[in-house]
C-alpha positions as CSV (number, residue, x, y, z in Angstrom):
1,M,115.1,-101.6,124.0
2,G,118.2,-102.3,122.6
3,I,121.8,-101.3,122.9
4,E,124.7,-100.7,119.7
5,I,127.8,-100.5,119.8
6,N,130.4,-99.9,117.3
7,S,133.9,-100.2,117.9
8,G,137.0,-99.5,115.7
9,V,140.7,-100.4,116.2
10,K,144.0,-99.1,114.6
11,F,147.3,-99.1,115.2
12,D,149.9,-96.8,114.4
13,N,153.5,-98.3,115.3
14,V,154.4,-102.7,114.8
15,Y,155.3,-104.0,118.1
16,I,157.0,-106.6,116.8
17,M,158.7,-106.9,113.6
18,P,160.2,-110.0,112.2
19,N,163.1,-110.6,111.9
20,Y,164.8,-110.5,108.3
21,Q,166.6,-113.7,106.6
22,D,169.7,-111.9,105.6
23,T,172.4,-114.6,106.2
24,Y,172.6,-116.8,102.5
25,A,172.8,-114.6,99.2
26,G,169.5,-114.3,96.8
27,G,169.4,-116.8,94.0
28,D,169.0,-120.6,93.8
29,G,171.8,-121.6,91.4
30,A,175.1,-122.2,91.6
31,N,175.9,-118.1,91.3
32,M,175.0,-117.0,94.6
33,T,176.4,-113.5,94.6
34,K,175.6,-110.8,97.8
35,Y,172.7,-107.7,97.5
36,N,174.8,-104.7,97.4
37,W,173.0,-101.6,98.3
38,Q,173.0,-98.6,95.4
39,P,171.4,-95.7,95.8
40,G,167.1,-95.0,94.5
41,H,167.2,-98.9,96.0
42,P,164.6,-99.2,99.0
43,E,166.1,-97.9,102.6
44,G,164.8,-100.9,103.9
45,W,166.9,-102.9,101.2
46,K,170.4,-101.5,102.5
47,A,170.7,-103.8,105.8
């Protein structure tokens, strides 16, 4: 006699999203310019 269990888990929605670090401009040099979103760039970059 034996027992066999097959189980799968799937998540469709994320419960907690991490906060984006957007306090500082991009780059690592003295020329720190702020990013400006443009049409054609990913929608997630607008914020």
